[in-house]
C-alpha positions in Angstrom: 12.1 7.1 -1.8 14.0 8.6 -4.7 11.9 11.1 -6.7 12.7 9.4 -9.9 11.5 6.0 -8.5 8.4 7.8 -7.2 7.7 9.4 -10.7 8.1 5.8 -12.3 5.5 4.4 -9.8 3.1 7.2 -10.6 3.6 6.7 -14.3 3.3 2.9 -14.0 0.2 3.2 -11.8 -1.5 5.5 -14.2 -0.8 3.0 -17.1 -2.1 0.1 -15.0 -5.3 1.9 -14.3 -5.7 3.0 -17.9 -5.2 -0.7 -19.0 -7.6 -1.9 -16.2 -10.1 0.4 -17.4 -9.8 -0.7 -21.0 -9.9 -4.4 -19.8 -13.1 -3.7 -17.7 -14.8 -2.5 -21.1 -13.7 -5.6 -23.1 -16.1 -8.3 -24.3 -14.5 -11.0 -22.0 -15.1 -8.8 -19.1 -18.7 -8.3 -20.2 -19.2 -11.9 -20.4 -17.7 -12.4 -16.9 -20.0 -9.9 -15.4 -23.1 -11.6 -17.0 -22.2 -14.8 -15.5 -20.4 -14.1 -12.3 -21.5 -10.5 -11.5 -17.9 -9.2 -11.4 -15.2 -8.4 -14.0 -12.3 -10.8 -14.7 -9.6 -11.3 -12.2 -7.1 -9.7 -14.5 -9.0 -6.5 -14.6 -9.5 -6.3 -10.9 -5.8 -6.9 -10.1 -4.7 -4.4 -12.7 -6.9 -1.8 -11.2 -5.7 -2.7 -7.6 -2.1 -2.6 -8.5 -2.7 0.7 -10.4 -4.2 2.3 -7.3 -1.5 1.0 -5.0 1.5 2.3 -7.5 -0.2 5.6 -8.1 -0.7 6.1 -4.3 2.9 5.2 -3.6 4.1 7.6 -6.4 2.1 10.4 -5.2 3.4 9.9 -1.5 7.0 9.6 -2.9 6.7 12.7 -4.7 5.0 14.8 -1.9 7.7 13.7 0.8 10.4 16.4 1.2 14.0 15.5 1.5 
């Protein structure tokens, strides 16, 4: 994987994790947790995608040529 692409995955993953965390703290997610016991699907998918992108970026940056 190209280092530039890996850095983009890392940055994108961190951004997704940030927005996923912010979404988890939102009012709609709080209501969802009250009625279903879990946050909204959007929040869960943003956090999962953020983790995957961050890990892919870290692996890409850690690999040597």
